[in-house]
C-alpha positions in Angstrom: -7.9 -23.0 -64.3 -4.3 -23.2 -63.8 -2.7 -20.3 -65.4 0.1 -21.2 -68.1 1.9 -17.9 -68.3 4.3 -17.4 -71.2 8.0 -17.0 -70.8 10.6 -17.3 -68.7 13.4 -14.9 -66.8 15.9 -13.6 -69.8 18.3 -16.2 -68.8 16.0 -19.0 -69.9 13.8 -17.4 -72.6 13.2 -19.7 -75.4 11.0 -19.2 -78.8 7.5 -19.1 -78.4 7.2 -21.8 -80.9 8.9 -24.2 -78.6 6.7 -23.1 -75.8 3.2 -23.3 -77.6 3.7 -26.3 -80.0 -0.2 -26.7 -80.4 -0.9 -23.3 -80.9 -0.4 -22.9 -84.5 2.1 -20.3 -84.5 4.0 -20.3 -87.7 7.0 -18.1 -86.0 7.9 -17.2 -82.5 5.5 -15.0 -80.7 6.3 -11.1 -79.9 9.0 -10.8 -77.3 9.2 -8.1 -74.4 11.0 -5.0 -75.3 14.7 -5.0 -74.0 15.2 -1.3 -73.8 15.1 0.1 -70.4 13.6 3.3 -69.2 15.5 6.1 -68.1 14.0 7.6 -65.2 15.4 9.9 -62.4 14.2 9.1 -59.0 11.1 7.4 -60.1 11.4 4.5 -62.1 8.8 2.7 -64.2 8.9 -0.5 -66.0 5.9 -1.3 -68.6 5.2 -3.8 -69.3 6.3 -6.3 -66.6 6.0 -9.9 -67.6 3.9 -12.4 -65.5 5.3 -15.9 -65.0 3.6 -18.8 -63.5 4.8 -22.3 -62.5 6.3 -23.8 -59.8 9.3 -25.3 -61.8 10.1 -21.9 -63.0 9.9 -20.5 -59.4 12.1 -23.3 -58.0 14.7 -22.2 -60.7 14.6 -18.9 -59.7 14.2 -19.3 -56.2 17.8 -20.0 -55.8 18.9 -16.5 -56.4 17.1 -15.4 -53.2 18.0 -15.8 -49.6 15.3 -17.4 -47.3 12.5 -17.9 -50.1 9.7 -20.2 -49.5 7.4 -21.5 -52.5 4.0 -22.5 -51.9 3.4 -26.0 -53.4 -0.6 -25.1 -54.0 -1.4 -21.5 -54.2 -0.9 -19.9 -57.6 2.2 -17.5 -57.5 3.5 -15.2 -59.9 7.0 -13.7 -60.8 7.3 -10.0 -62.1 10.7 -9.2 -63.9 11.3 -5.5 -64.1 14.1 -4.1 -65.7 15.3 -0.5 -64.6 18.0 1.7 -65.9 19.5 3.6 -63.2 21.5 6.6 -62.6 23.2 4.8 -59.2 25.0 6.8 -56.6 28.6 5.3 -55.9 28.6 2.1 -54.1 24.7 1.2 -54.7 24.6 -2.6 -54.5 21.4 -3.7 -52.7 17.6 -3.1 -52.7 14.8 -2.7 -49.9 11.2 -3.2 -51.3 7.8 -2.9 -49.8 4.8 -4.8 -51.0 2.2 -2.7 -49.3 -1.2 -4.5 -49.1 -1.8 -5.2 -52.5 -0.6 -8.9 -52.2 0.6 -11.5 -49.7 4.5 -11.9 -50.0 6.4 -15.3 -49.7 9.6 -13.3 -49.3 10.9 -11.3 -46.5 10.2 -7.5 -46.6 13.9 -6.7 -47.3 15.8 -8.6 -50.0 19.6 -8.4 -50.8 20.2 -8.2 -54.4 23.5 -9.4 -55.5 26.0 -7.1 -57.1 26.0 -9.0 -60.6 22.1 -8.2 -60.6 23.6 -4.7 -61.9 24.9 -5.4 -65.2 27.7 -3.4 -66.9 25.2 -1.0 -68.4 23.8 0.1 -65.3 20.4 -1.9 -65.4 19.1 -3.5 -62.6 17.2 -6.7 -62.8 14.8 -6.9 -59.9 12.5 -10.1 -59.5 9.4 -10.2 -57.2 7.4 -13.2 -56.4 4.0 -12.6 -54.8 0.6 -13.9 -54.5 -2.5 -12.4 -56.0 -4.9 -11.0 -53.5 -8.1 -12.7 -52.6 -9.9 -10.7 -55.5 -7.6 -11.9 -57.8 -6.0 -8.4 -58.7 -2.4 -7.6 -59.3 -0.8 -4.7 -57.1 -0.5 -1.5 -59.3 2.9 -0.9 -58.3 5.8 -1.9 -56.0 8.0 0.4 -54.1 11.2 0.3 -52.3 14.6 2.0 -51.4 17.8 1.6 -53.2 20.6 2.4 -50.7 24.3 2.8 -51.3 26.7 1.2 -49.4 30.5 1.8 -49.4 33.3 0.7 -47.6 32.6 3.0 -44.5 29.1 3.2 -44.4 25.7 3.9 -46.3 25.5 5.6 -49.5 22.9 7.8 -50.8 19.3 6.2 -50.7 17.1 6.4 -53.8 13.3 6.0 -53.5 11.7 4.0 -56.5 8.2 2.9 -57.9 7.7 0.2 -60.2 4.5 0.3 -61.9 3.4 -3.4 -62.7 2.2 -4.0 -66.3 1.0 -7.6 -66.0 -0.1 -9.4 -69.2 -2.5 -12.0 -68.3 -5.2 -14.4 -69.8 -7.4 -16.2 -67.7 -10.2 -18.6 -68.7 -12.5 -19.6 -65.9 -15.1 -22.2 -65.4 -16.6 -25.0 -63.1 -13.9 -27.2 -63.9 -14.5 -29.3 -60.7 -18.2 -29.9 -62.0 -19.9 -29.0 -58.8 -22.0 -26.0 -59.7 -26.0 -26.3 -59.1 -26.6 -23.2 -61.1 -28.0 -23.1 -64.7 -25.3 -23.3 -67.4 -22.8 -23.8 -64.5 -20.9 -20.6 -64.6 -17.6 -20.3 -62.7 -17.8 -19.4 -59.1 -17.2 -16.0 -57.6 -16.7 -17.3 -54.2 -12.6 -17.0 -53.6 -12.3 -20.3 -52.0 -14.3 -22.0 -54.7 -12.4 -20.2 -57.4 -9.0 -21.8 -56.0 -10.8 -25.4 -56.3 -11.7 -24.7 -59.9 -8.3 -23.3 -60.8 -6.7 -26.5 -59.5 -9.3 -28.6 -61.5 -8.8 -26.9 -65.0 -5.7 -28.8 -65.6 -7.3 -32.1 -65.2 -5.0 -34.5 -63.5 -5.4 -37.7 -61.4 -7.9 -36.1 -59.1 -10.0 -34.7 -62.1 -9.1 -36.6 -65.0 -12.4 -35.3 -66.9 -11.5 -31.4 -66.5 -14.7 -29.5 -67.3 -17.6 -31.7 -68.4 -19.2 -30.2 -71.2 -22.5 -32.3 -72.7 -23.2 -32.6 -76.2 -26.1 -29.9 -77.1 -28.7 -32.0 -78.1 -30.8 -29.1 -79.8 -33.8 -28.7 -77.4 -34.9 -28.1 -74.0 -35.4 -31.3 -71.9 -35.5 -30.0 -68.3 -38.8 -30.0 -66.6 -37.7 -26.8 -64.8 -38.0 -24.7 -67.8 -41.3 -23.7 -69.4 -39.9 -24.8 -72.8 -39.6 -28.6 -72.3 -39.7 -30.8 -75.4 -39.6 -27.8 -77.7 -36.8 -28.0 -80.1 -34.3 -25.1 -80.4 -31.4 -24.6 -83.0 -28.7 -26.7 -82.0 -25.2 -27.8 -83.3 -26.7 -29.0 -86.6 -27.4 -25.3 -87.8 -25.0 -22.1 -87.1 -27.0 -20.9 -83.9 -27.9 -21.3 -80.3 -30.3 -20.3 -77.7 -28.4 -18.8 -75.1 -30.5 -20.0 -72.4 -30.2 -23.6 -73.5 -29.4 -25.4 -70.3 -27.2 -27.8 -72.0 -24.5 -25.0 -72.7 -21.9 -24.3 -70.3 -20.9 -20.8 -69.2 -17.1 -19.8 -68.9 -15.5 -16.3 -68.5 -12.5 -15.0 -70.0 -10.6 -12.4 -68.2 -7.7 -10.6 -70.1 -5.1 -8.1 -68.5 -2.9 -6.1 -70.2 -1.3 -2.5 -69.9 -3.1 0.5 -71.5 0.3 1.2 -73.5 0.6 -2.5 -74.9 -2.9 -2.8 -76.3 -2.5 -1.3 -79.5 -1.9 -4.2 -81.7 -2.7 -6.6 -79.0 -4.6 -9.8 -80.1 -6.5 -12.7 -78.5 -6.9 -15.9 -80.0 -8.7 -19.1 -78.7 -7.6 -22.7 -79.8 -9.8 -25.8 -79.4 -11.0 -28.9 -81.1 -13.9 -29.5 -83.4 -15.7 -31.4 -80.3 -17.1 -27.6 -79.2 -18.1 -24.5 -80.4 -17.3 -21.3 -78.6 -19.5 -18.2 -78.4 -19.2 -14.7 -76.7 -22.1 -13.4 -74.9 -22.9 -9.7 -74.7 -26.3 -7.6 -74.2 -28.3 -11.1 -74.4 -26.9 -11.9 -77.7 -23.8 -14.1 -78.9 -21.2 -13.8 -81.4 -19.4 -17.0 -82.8 -15.6 -17.5 -81.8 -13.6 -19.1 -84.4 -10.6 -21.4 -83.8 -7.2 -19.3 -84.4 -9.2 -16.3 -85.3 -7.3 -13.2 -84.3 -9.3 -10.6 -82.2 -8.3 -7.2 -81.1 -8.3 -6.9 -77.5 -9.7 -3.2 -77.5 -12.7 -4.4 -79.3 -13.1 -7.8 -77.8 -12.9 -6.7 -74.4 -10.9 -7.7 -71.2 -13.8 -9.5 -69.5 -16.4 -11.7 -71.2 -19.0 -14.1 -70.7 -18.3 -17.3 -72.8 -20.8 -20.3 -73.9 -19.2 -23.7 -74.6 -21.3 -25.8 -76.7 -20.6 -29.5 -76.9 -20.9 -31.0 -80.6 -19.5 -34.4 -80.5 -18.2 -36.5 -77.7 -14.4 -36.7 -76.9 -12.6 -39.6 -77.9 -11.9 -40.7 -74.2 -11.5 -38.5 -70.9 -7.7 -39.1 -70.7 -6.8 -36.2 -68.3 -9.3 -33.8 -70.0 -8.7 -35.1 -73.6 -10.0 -31.8 -75.2 -9.2 -28.2 -73.9 -9.7 -24.8 -74.8 -6.6 -22.4 -74.9 -6.7 -18.6 -74.8 -3.6 -16.7 -75.9 -2.8 -13.1 -75.5 -0.3 -11.9 -78.0 1.0 -8.1 -77.3 3.3 -6.5 -79.8 5.7 -5.8 -76.8 5.6 -8.4 -74.1 5.3 -12.2 -73.8 2.3 -14.4 -74.9 0.3 -15.0 -72.1 -2.0 -18.2 -72.4 -4.2 -20.2 -70.3 -5.7 -23.7 -70.8 -8.8 -25.3 -69.7 -9.2 -29.0 -70.0 -12.4 -30.8 -70.7 -14.3 -33.6 -71.9 -17.3 -33.4 -74.1 -19.5 -36.3 -73.2 -23.1 -37.6 -74.3 -25.5 -39.4 -72.6 -28.1 -41.0 -74.9 -31.2 -43.3 -74.9 -32.3 -43.8 -78.3 -35.5 -45.5 -79.6 -36.9 -45.7 -83.1 -38.7 -42.1 -83.0 -39.5 -41.9 -86.5 -40.8 -45.7 -86.6 -38.9 -46.5 -89.7 -37.7 -49.8 -88.0 -33.9 -48.6 -87.2 -32.4 -46.7 -84.4 -30.2 -43.8 -85.3 -27.7 -42.8 -82.5 -26.5 -39.6 -83.9 -27.7 -35.9 -83.8 -28.7 -36.1 -87.5 -31.4 -38.8 -87.2 -34.0 -38.9 -84.5 -32.2 -37.3 -81.6 -33.6 -34.2 -83.0 -37.2 -34.9 -82.5 -36.9 -37.9 -80.1 -38.6 -36.0 -77.4 -41.6 -34.7 -79.7 -44.9 -36.3 -79.9 -45.8 -39.1 -80.8 -42.3 -40.7 -80.5 -41.6 -44.2 -80.7 -45.2 -46.1 -81.1 -45.9 -49.0 -79.0 -48.9 -51.3 -78.8 -50.2 -52.8 -76.0 -48.8 -56.4 -75.4 -51.8 -58.4 -75.8 -50.7 -61.8 -73.8 -53.2 -63.7 -75.7 -51.1 -63.1 -79.1 -48.2 -64.0 -77.4 -48.8 -67.3 -75.6 -45.9 -69.6 -76.2 -44.3 -67.5 -78.7 -42.3 -64.5 -77.1 -41.0 -63.6 -80.2 -44.7 -62.5 -81.3 -44.6 -59.8 -78.6 -44.7 -56.1 -79.5 -41.4 -55.6 -77.5 -39.5 -52.5 -78.9 -35.7 -51.9 -77.9 -34.2 -48.8 -76.7 -30.4 -48.3 -76.7 -28.4 -46.5 -73.8 -24.9 -45.2 -74.1 -22.4 -42.8 -72.2 -19.7 -41.7 -74.8 -17.2 -41.6 -73.4 -17.9 -43.7 -70.2 -17.3 -41.4 -67.3 -15.3 -42.7 -64.4 -17.7 -41.0 -61.7 -21.1 -39.5 -61.2 -24.5 -41.3 -61.4 -26.8 -42.0 -64.3 -30.3 -42.7 -63.6 -33.1 -43.9 -65.9 -36.6 -42.7 -64.5 -40.0 -42.3 -65.6 -41.1 -38.6 -66.7 -44.8 -39.3 -67.6 -46.9 -42.1 -67.3 -44.0 -44.7 -66.9 -46.5 -47.2 -65.7 -48.1 -47.4 -69.2 -45.1 -49.6 -70.0 -43.2 -52.7 -68.8 -39.3 -52.3 -68.9 -37.2 -55.6 -69.4 -33.4 -56.3 -69.5 -34.0 -58.9 -72.4 -36.2 -59.3 -75.5 -37.9 -62.5 -74.0 -39.1 -60.5 -70.9 -37.4 -62.5 -68.4 -36.3 -60.1 -66.1 -38.2 -56.9 -65.6 -36.5 -53.5 -64.8 -37.9 -51.3 -61.6 -37.3 -47.6 -62.0 -35.7 -45.4 -61.1 -32.6 -47.5 -62.1 -29.3 -46.4 -61.5 -26.1 -47.1 -63.4 -23.0 -47.8 -61.7 -20.4 -45.6 -63.4 -17.6 -46.0 -60.8 -17.5 -50.0 -60.7 -19.3 -50.5 -64.2 -21.2 -53.6 -63.0 -24.6 -52.7 -63.9 -24.4 -50.9 -67.2 -27.1 -51.8 -69.7 -26.6 -50.9 -73.2 -30.1 -51.9 -74.0 -33.5 -52.3 -72.4 -36.9 -53.6 -73.9 -40.2 -52.1 -73.7 -43.8 -53.5 -73.9 -47.2 -51.4 -74.0 -49.5 -52.0 -71.0 -51.8 -48.7 -71.4 -52.5 -46.4 -74.0 -51.2 -42.7 -73.7 -48.3 -40.7 -73.7 -45.0 -41.9 -71.9 -41.7 -40.1 -71.4 -38.4 -41.3 -69.7 -35.2 -39.5 -69.0 -31.8 -40.5 -68.5 -30.0 -38.2 -66.3 -26.2 -37.6 -65.3 -25.8 -36.4 -61.8 -21.9 -35.4 -61.0 -20.8 -34.7 -57.5 -24.1 -32.8 -56.3 -27.7 -33.7 -56.4 -28.5 -31.4 -59.6 -28.5 -33.2 -62.7 -26.0 -31.7 -65.3 -27.7 -33.1 -68.4 -30.4 -35.3 -69.3 -31.7 -37.0 -72.4 -35.7 -37.6 -73.0 -37.6 -39.7 -75.3 -41.1 -39.9 -75.9 -43.4 -42.9 -76.6 -47.0 -43.4 -77.9 -48.9 -46.5 -76.6 -51.8 -47.2 -78.7 -54.3 -50.1 -78.3 -53.2 -53.5 -79.5 -53.4 -53.5 -83.1 -56.3 -55.3 -84.3 -56.6 -58.3 -86.8 -59.2 -59.3 -89.1 -59.9 -62.9 -89.9 -57.7 -64.1 -92.6 -60.7 -65.0 -95.1 -63.8 -62.7 -95.2 -66.5 -65.5 -95.6 -69.5 -65.5 -93.3 -70.9 -68.8 -92.2 -74.5 -68.8 -90.8 -75.7 -71.8 -89.2 -79.4 -72.2 -88.4 -80.7 -75.6 -87.4 -84.2 -74.6 -85.9 -87.0 -73.5 -88.2 -88.8 -71.9 -85.4 -86.8 -68.9 -85.4 -87.2 -66.2 -87.9 -84.5 -65.6 -90.3 -85.6 -61.7 -90.8 -82.9 -60.1 -88.1 -80.0 -62.6 -89.0 -80.2 -61.9 -92.9 -80.3 -58.2 -92.1 -77.0 -58.6 -90.1 -74.9 -60.6 -92.6 -76.2 -57.8 -95.4 -74.8 -55.3 -93.2 -71.4 -56.9 -93.0 -71.4 -57.5 -96.5 -71.9 -54.2 -97.4 -68.9 -53.1 -95.2 -66.3 -55.0 -97.2 -67.1 -58.8 -96.6 -67.8 -60.4 -99.8 -69.2 -64.0 -99.3 -71.6 -65.6 -97.1 -72.4 -69.4 -96.5 -76.0 -69.8 -95.1 -76.6 -73.5 -93.6 -80.5 -73.8 -92.9 -82.7 -76.3 -91.7 -86.1 -75.1 -92.8 -88.0 -77.8 -91.3 -87.1 -79.8 -88.0 -90.1 -82.0 -88.1 -88.5 -84.3 -90.8 -85.1 -86.1 -90.8 -83.9 -83.8 -93.7 -81.5 -81.7 -92.3 -81.1 -79.5 -95.7 -77.5 -77.7 -95.5 -77.0 -78.7 -91.9 -74.8 -81.8 -92.9 -72.2 -83.3 -90.6 -70.0 -82.6 -93.8 -70.7 -78.8 -93.8 -70.7 -78.6 -89.9 -67.3 -80.4 -89.6 -65.3 -79.5 -92.8 -66.8 -76.3 -94.2 -68.3 -74.0 -91.3 -64.8 -73.6 -89.3 -63.2 -71.9 -92.2 -64.8 -68.6 -92.4 -63.9 -65.6 -90.6 -67.3 -65.0 -88.9 -69.2 -68.0 -88.1 -72.4 -67.7 -86.2 -74.6 -70.6 -84.7 -78.2 -70.3 -83.9 -79.6 -73.2 -82.0 -80.6 -74.9 -78.5 -77.8 -75.4 -76.2 -76.8 -75.8 -72.6 -73.7 -75.0 -70.7 -72.1 -78.2 -72.2 -73.4 -78.7 -75.5 -75.0 -76.9 -78.6 -77.5 -78.3 -81.1 -76.0 -79.1 -84.6 -79.1 -80.6 -86.2 -83.1 -81.1 -85.5 -84.3 -84.7 -86.5 -87.8 -86.2 -86.1 -86.7 -89.6 -85.0 -84.1 -90.7 -82.2 -82.8 -93.1 -84.6 -82.3 -90.4 -87.3 -80.3 -88.5 -84.7 -78.2 -91.6 -83.9 -77.6 -92.2 -87.3 -76.7 -88.6 -88.0 -74.1 -88.9 -85.2 -72.5 -92.1 -85.7 -68.8 -92.1 -86.1 -68.5 -88.3 -85.9 -68.2 -87.9 -82.0 -71.4 -85.8 -82.0 -74.0 -86.6 -79.3 -77.4 -87.9 -80.3 -80.4 -86.6 -78.2 -81.5 -89.2 -75.5 -84.6 -87.2 -74.8 -87.1 -85.1 -77.3 -87.2 -81.5 -77.3 -90.5 -79.8 -77.4 -91.7 -77.4 -80.0 -93.8 -75.2 -78.3 -94.5 -73.1 -81.4 -98.3 -73.7 -82.1 -99.2 -77.6 -81.5 -96.9 -79.6 -79.5 -94.9 -81.5 -81.2 -91.2 -83.3 -80.5 -88.0 -83.6 -82.4 -84.6 -84.9 -81.4 -81.1 -83.0 -81.8 -77.5 -84.1 -82.7 -75.2 -82.1 -80.3 -71.7 -81.0 -80.1 -69.7 -80.4 -76.8 -66.8 -78.5 -75.7 -64.3 -81.3 -76.2 -65.6 -82.1 -80.0 -65.1 -78.4 -80.7 -61.7 -78.4 -79.4 -60.6 -81.4 -81.4 -62.3 -80.6 -84.8 -62.8 -76.8 -84.6 -60.0 -75.2 -82.8 -57.2 -75.8 -84.9 -58.9 -74.4 -88.1 -60.5 -71.7 -86.2 -57.5 -70.3 -84.5 -55.5 -70.6 -87.7 -58.1 -68.4 -89.7 -58.5 -66.2 -86.6 -62.4 -66.6 -86.8 -64.9 -64.5 -84.8 -67.6 -67.1 -83.0 -70.9 -66.1 -82.2 -72.9 -69.1 -80.2 -76.4 -67.9 -80.2 -77.4 -70.6 -77.8 -78.6 -70.9 -74.2 -75.6 -71.3 -71.7 -72.9 -71.5 -74.3 -71.3 -68.6 -72.3 -71.9 -69.7 -68.8 -69.9 -68.2 -66.0 -71.2 -70.9 -63.5 -68.4 -72.4 -61.5 -70.3 -75.8 -62.1 -69.4 -75.5 -65.9 -65.5 -74.2 -66.1 -64.9 -75.6 -69.3 -67.0 -73.2 -71.4 -68.1 -73.9 -74.9 -66.5 -70.8 -76.0 -63.1 -71.9 -74.8 -63.4 -74.9 -77.1 -64.6 -73.4 -80.5 -61.4 -71.6 -81.1 -60.5 -68.5 -83.1 -59.8 -65.2 -81.9 -62.9 -63.8 -80.3 -65.9 -65.5 -79.1 -69.4 -64.4 -77.8 -72.1 -66.4 -76.1 -74.8 -66.4 -73.5 -74.4 -67.3 -69.9 -78.1 -67.8 -69.5 -81.3 -68.1 -71.7 -81.4 -66.0 -75.0 -84.3 -65.7 -77.6 -85.0 -64.3 -80.9 -85.6 -60.8 -79.6 -82.7 -60.7 -77.6 -80.4 -62.0 -80.1 -81.7 -59.8 -82.8 -80.9 -56.8 -80.4 -77.4 -58.0 -79.6 -76.4 -58.8 -83.0 -77.2 -55.5 -84.6 -75.5 -53.6 -81.5 -72.5 -55.7 -81.9 -72.1 -55.6 -85.7 -73.5 -52.1 -85.9 -70.6 -50.9 -83.9 -67.8 -53.0 -85.6 -68.8 -51.9 -89.1 -69.2 -48.1 -87.9 -72.9 -48.0 -88.5 -73.4 -47.3 -84.8 -70.7 -45.1 -82.8 -69.5 -43.0 -85.6 -66.6 -45.6 -86.2 -65.6 -45.7 -82.6 -66.1 -49.2 -81.7 -64.7 -51.2 -84.4 -62.9 -53.6 -82.4 -64.6 -56.2 -80.7 -63.2 -54.9 -77.5 -64.5 -51.5 -78.0 -67.9 -52.7 -79.4 -68.7 -55.0 -76.5 -67.4 -52.5 -73.9 -68.4 -53.7 -70.4 -71.1 -55.7 -71.9 -73.6 -53.6 -70.1 -75.5 -52.5 -73.2 -76.2 -56.1 -74.1 -79.2 -58.2 -73.0 -80.2 -61.6 -71.9 -83.7 -63.5 -71.8 -84.0 -63.0 -68.3 -82.9 -60.7 -65.7 -79.3 -61.2 -64.7 -78.6 -63.3 -67.9 -75.4 -61.8 -69.8 -74.0 -61.4 -73.2 -70.3 -62.8 -72.7 -67.3 -61.9 -74.6 -64.0 -63.9 -74.5 -60.8 -64.4 -76.2 -59.0 -61.6 -78.1 -61.2 -58.4 -78.3 -58.7 -56.7 -80.8 -60.3 -58.7 -83.6 -62.0 -56.1 -86.1 -64.0 -56.5 -89.6 -61.5 -54.4 -91.7 -58.5 -52.1 -91.5 -59.3 -48.1 -91.0 -57.0 -45.2 -90.3 -57.5 -44.5 -86.6 -55.4 -41.3 -86.5 -53.3 -38.9 -88.8 -49.9 -38.6 -87.1 -50.4 -34.8 -87.7 -52.9 -34.7 -84.9 -49.7 -35.5 -82.7 -46.6 -35.0 -84.8 -44.6 -32.8 -85.5 -44.9 -30.3 -82.5 -44.9 -27.0 -84.5 -44.2 -23.9 -82.5 -46.3 -20.6 -82.4 -45.3 -18.6 -84.3 -43.9 -21.4 -86.6 -40.1 -21.6 -87.1 -39.0 -22.9 -90.4 -35.7 -23.7 -89.3 -37.4 -26.4 -87.0 -39.9 -28.0 -89.3 -38.3 -31.2 -90.2 -39.5 -34.6 -88.9 -41.9 -37.2 -89.5 -45.7 -37.9 -90.1 -48.0 -40.6 -91.0 -51.1 -42.5 -90.8 -51.7 -45.2 -88.5 -54.4 -48.2 -89.0 -56.1 -50.1 -86.4 -55.6 -53.2 -87.9 -52.4 -55.1 -88.8 -51.9 -54.7 -92.7 -49.9 -56.6 -95.2 -46.8 -54.7 -96.7 -46.6 -56.7 -100.0 -47.6 -53.2 -101.5 -45.3 -50.6 -101.3 -45.7 -47.7 -98.9 -45.0 -45.5 -101.8 -48.2 -46.8 -103.3 -50.1 -47.0 -100.3 -49.6 -43.4 -99.3 -49.1 -40.8 -101.8 -48.2 -37.2 -101.7 -49.9 -34.7 -104.4 -47.5 -33.4 -107.0 -46.2 -29.9 -105.7 -46.0 -30.7 -102.2 -42.8 -30.0 -100.3 -40.2 -32.6 -100.1 -41.0 -36.0 -98.4 -39.1 -39.1 -98.3 -38.5 -42.7 -96.8 -42.0 -43.7 -96.9 -42.0 -47.0 -94.9 -44.5 -49.3 -93.2 -44.7 -49.3 -89.5 -44.3 -52.8 -88.1 -43.8 -55.4 -85.4 -43.3 -59.1 -85.4 -46.8 -59.7 -85.8 -47.4 -57.4 -88.9 -47.4 -53.8 -90.3 -49.9 -51.4 -89.0 -48.9 -48.0 -90.5 -47.1 -45.9 -93.1 -44.7 -43.2 -92.0 -42.9 -40.5 -94.0 -40.0 -37.9 -93.3 -40.7 -34.3 -94.4 -39.1 -31.1 -94.7 -41.1 -27.8 -94.6 -38.0 -25.6 -94.0 -39.1 -23.7 -97.2 -42.6 -23.6 -96.2 -45.7 -24.7 -98.5 -48.4 -27.5 -97.7 -48.1 -31.3 -97.9 -51.2 -33.0 -99.3 -51.1 -36.8 -98.5 -53.5 -39.8 -99.4 -53.6 -43.2 -98.1 -55.4 -45.4 -100.9 -57.6 -48.0 -99.7 -57.2 -50.6 -102.4 -53.4 -50.8 -101.5 -53.9 -50.9 -97.7 -54.9 -54.7 -97.2 -55.4 -57.0 -94.4 -53.2 -60.2 -93.6 -54.0 -62.9 -95.9 -56.4 -61.1 -98.3 -56.3 -59.7 -101.7 -56.6 -56.1 -102.3 -59.9 -56.9 -104.2 -61.2 -58.9 -101.1 -61.1 -56.4 -98.4 -60.4 -52.6 -98.3 -60.3 -50.3 -95.2 -63.5 -49.2 -93.2 -64.1 -45.8 -92.3 -67.2 -45.2 -90.2 -70.1 -46.5 -92.2 -68.8 -45.9 -95.5 -69.4 -47.7 -98.9 -68.4 -51.2 -99.4 -65.3 -50.3 -101.3 -64.1 -47.9 -98.2 -62.6 -44.2 -98.8 -59.1 -43.2 -99.2 -58.0 -41.3 -96.2 -56.6 -37.7 -96.9 -54.7 -35.1 -94.7 -52.4 -32.3 -94.9 -50.1 -30.2 -93.0 -48.0 -27.2 -93.3 
């Protein structure tokens, strides 16, 4: 960066406190020795003093003849005081710069008489450029010649050894490096560009860009992706962390001025500064005095961003290095910088809030499971967008940078979610999405996510400066799980059986199986003799006003693609009387009983429109599960597009597209409910969707006939834990590192729950377990579906947790009505236990 060298020529010297008001000096810094050195023939001056600045050069240049000053290239002035034993008439000097630097003055410079004072001290000022390697010439030499009135005087050859005092902090101030940690360039041309950029200014208002260190590697180029490292929350760093920025500090001081020479660094609390040596680091403290002899003259530094700068200004924050010799001027250098943070935040600990600071979710937002999303089931959100399981993500750049590119892109399975610009999903976002920082026309402070497929998802937000290499990135992880299921709001079973020809053996066994898995009540409607006009429990009142108020409704009877038999009667007139005023349809033709002797009976039937008018409002509210065990009830024929299944309502419906019979029905019902109760399949098929699969395991009465499922397949019979978060989270290291063992854990249920029972009661930790806190329900607009807790294992130990079944209930149910199911467990379920260390 541009080097601010302390001091002016003796005529314009001012106090150090004035020169450096921000450096915290309580008194002026040490001044150079004014005692000249007496040397005969060979003259030395130590230390010389280096000055910088075009303004200073301009002021001094007036004392020279034919002096030109470069407005761009860094120039230096050397002031040497020499006591001479001059021969008579000595009054001008001739000097030779040699090959050490490029001179901007002619090789012979006339020195005015007044530059030799009354004490015989000659004040000589040289102006030169550093060579291409940034080195100072070790010495200057020339001839002093006396000139009297009549001719040349005695010549004296002199050598002035230059004792440069310099502090230089170097960095990639123009922000164009593609190397890891962006060290300063070693190319001379590039170094000049970096030097010019170190002061900020209109061309580079940010100065050096330093990202806030987020505490873990996120770059895919490393083998530590997603693994948390010690960060600015702790007194430590990983020196390979790509979010740290390298700098270099170069100090120059003559050997005889090193004793007692100190170096100090001045910087704000927006950063931390480290010295690197032998693959280790040492923290550099603000204003701390370090002895130059032990600190070293050439050191690699690491700059760690702690918090964003307030604004960019012209490089709002800065690092100043000051070199303070006991003899000689203070030499300083300043590196202007801007600490910035790009951030995409989600509710990574699933507590219902998004924290945007490093003390919160940023610490583990790239770790499993991250934000949990459920698949956004369109059947759940018809005509009500707010029921959609849409989660917000917040985006910020602090401070907002004036240039560069910020790109949001997918890192892992981005197609598993949809991204929207608003919560009601009116405008979908296509990745990669680039923010226009220069014009600030399309910057989004929030986006909205909805799940499509189950699995892990990662997104990254990257900042690209002037080149194609991202300077920094932020990564967040999401886990999309199956749409959380719902149980019906009541746990009653209705069993409607209007045809006495069928055996009840299998159906009663099915009902008992469901009851033994937490369903507490059943309503069986039977007509045991369809050769009379007594329909027994199969009355119109029961069918219209009682049957639809059950969580599971099974109807067994004759049917077609348009109708299903409600009752069987001996006479046509009885059938007509049964249907009178109800909207039900009496039989016009008899049905035939082929069981034994040939006989006939008449039926009362309900069609799709009748169900839609009389059942659907009720079964939708109750979220019933409907099984229509009748021929044609689930027909897929294009002749009958308005299926019976579409009219009965509820959440999920099953029926037959062709014929069915007793044997087929028994097989299908046992398979369906065996899966859903966990009696079959080890509890893996507890939702209707999972239990049904693709339907290939289910039968019809004839080849090609199918057992059909429609509606919402995320219907289940009762809640159960589907996973402990300890299988996913936290992401422990090998070997374990206790300093990194903080985070969030919990249990996720497959069913929406009520949260009227406190999470602290529903999930409890055993006495003596390490610290846990913030137990809370995980929820979305449709209900709660898990319990999470924060933990702290930095002191070791094992956390034992337990989810209590009696306090984990489904929506609309009392704790005594329904408990969670786990496999084919007993009626009251089991408490779910887990531990982690």
